[in-house]
C-alpha positions in Angstrom: 7.5 -7.5 10.6 3.9 -6.4 9.7 3.4 -5.0 6.2 0.3 -3.1 5.1 -0.6 -3.4 1.3 -1.6 0.0 0.2 -3.1 0.8 -3.2 -6.3 1.7 -5.0 -9.4 -0.2 -4.5 -12.2 2.3 -5.1 -13.4 2.3 -8.8 -11.1 -0.6 -9.7 -12.1 -4.2 -10.5 -11.3 -6.9 -8.0 -8.6 -8.1 -10.3 -6.9 -4.7 -10.5 -7.2 -4.2 -6.7 -6.4 -7.7 -5.6 -3.9 -9.1 -8.3 -0.8 -7.2 -7.2 -1.7 -7.9 -3.6 -1.7 -11.7 -4.2 1.7 -11.4 -6.0 3.0 -9.4 -3.0 1.7 -12.0 -0.5 3.5 -14.7 -2.5 6.7 -12.7 -2.5 6.5 -12.0 1.2 5.3 -15.4 2.2 6.8 -16.7 5.5 8.9 -13.5 6.0 6.2 -11.1 7.3 2.6 -10.7 8.4 0.7 -9.1 5.6 -2.2 -6.7 6.3 -4.5 -6.7 3.4 -7.5 -4.2 3.4 -9.1 -6.2 0.5 -10.0 -8.9 3.1 -12.7 -6.6 4.5 -13.5 -4.4 1.4 -17.0 -3.7 0.5 -17.9 -1.9 -2.7 -20.6 0.2 -1.1 -20.0 2.0 2.2 -22.8 4.2 3.7 -22.1 7.5 5.4 -23.1 5.9 8.7 -20.4 3.3 8.2 -17.5 5.5 7.1 -15.9 6.0 10.5 -15.7 2.3 11.3 -14.7 1.4 7.9 -11.8 3.9 7.6 -10.8 3.2 11.3 -10.0 -0.3 10.4 -7.5 0.8 7.6 -6.0 3.4 10.0 -5.6 0.8 12.8 -3.8 -1.6 10.5 -1.5 1.0 9.3 -0.7 2.0 12.9 0.0 -1.6 13.7 2.3 -2.0 10.7 6.1 -1.6 10.5 6.0 -0.7 6.8 3.8 -0.2 3.7 4.1 -1.5 0.3 2.4 0.9 -2.0 1.0 0.3 -5.5 1.6 3.8 -6.9 0.9 2.8 -10.5 -2.2 5.1 -10.6 -3.5 8.0 -8.5 -5.9 7.1 -5.6 -7.3 9.4 -3.0 -7.3 6.8 -0.3 -3.8 5.6 -1.1 -2.5 9.2 -0.8 -4.1 9.6 2.5 -2.8 6.3 3.8 0.8 7.3 2.8 0.6 10.6 4.6 -0.8 8.9 7.7 2.0 6.2 7.7 4.5 9.0 7.2 3.2 10.8 10.2 3.6 7.6 12.2 7.1 7.2 10.8 6.5 3.9 9.1 8.7 2.8 6.3 6.9 3.3 2.9 8.2 1.4 -0.1 6.4 2.1 -3.4 6.4 0.8 -6.8 5.5 2.7 -10.0 4.9 1.9 -13.6 8.5 1.4 -15.0 7.4 3.4 -18.1 6.6 6.4 -15.9 9.0 9.3 -16.9 8.0 11.7 -14.1 7.1 10.8 -10.5 5.3 13.4 -8.3 7.6 15.1 -5.9 5.0 14.3 -3.2 5.3 10.7 -3.8 9.2 10.8 -3.9 9.1 12.8 -0.6 7.0 10.2 1.2 8.1 6.9 -0.3 11.1 5.0 -1.5 10.3 4.5 -5.2 11.0 1.3 -7.1 10.2 0.3 -10.7 8.5 -3.0 -9.8 6.7 -4.8 -7.0 9.5 -7.3 -6.9 12.2 -4.6 -6.4 10.0 -2.9 -3.7 9.8 -6.2 -1.9 13.5 -6.9 -2.2 14.3 -3.5 -0.8 11.9 -3.9 2.1 13.4 -7.3 3.0 17.0 -6.2 2.5 17.0 -2.5 3.6 20.8 -2.3 3.2 20.7 -3.1 -0.6 
């Protein structure tokens, strides 16, 4: 199985964008191939580089079987990646801040929602639970 790690990067610190991804990789270790867009992220992307930059993310999503989505804060890129994955009929497992009282109907429509990364990974690895 190939899993794409989807979540905010733009306007976040490296620790905010990468920390949860490192935890996800540890939880998924030896079970799946992880596709991590942070491995090629650049903080500044010129207009002339946009197509090739975004194409790499779209390619990895297309090559994935599923997405794990950090949905703890809104992100334009994350939202667009979710819709793209949905169109491709990929499984989309998201985690939210467990204190969140209301989850967008758009997010609920496109994703399986869990209150933690750990529960999202468990669901992904054991789809019958």
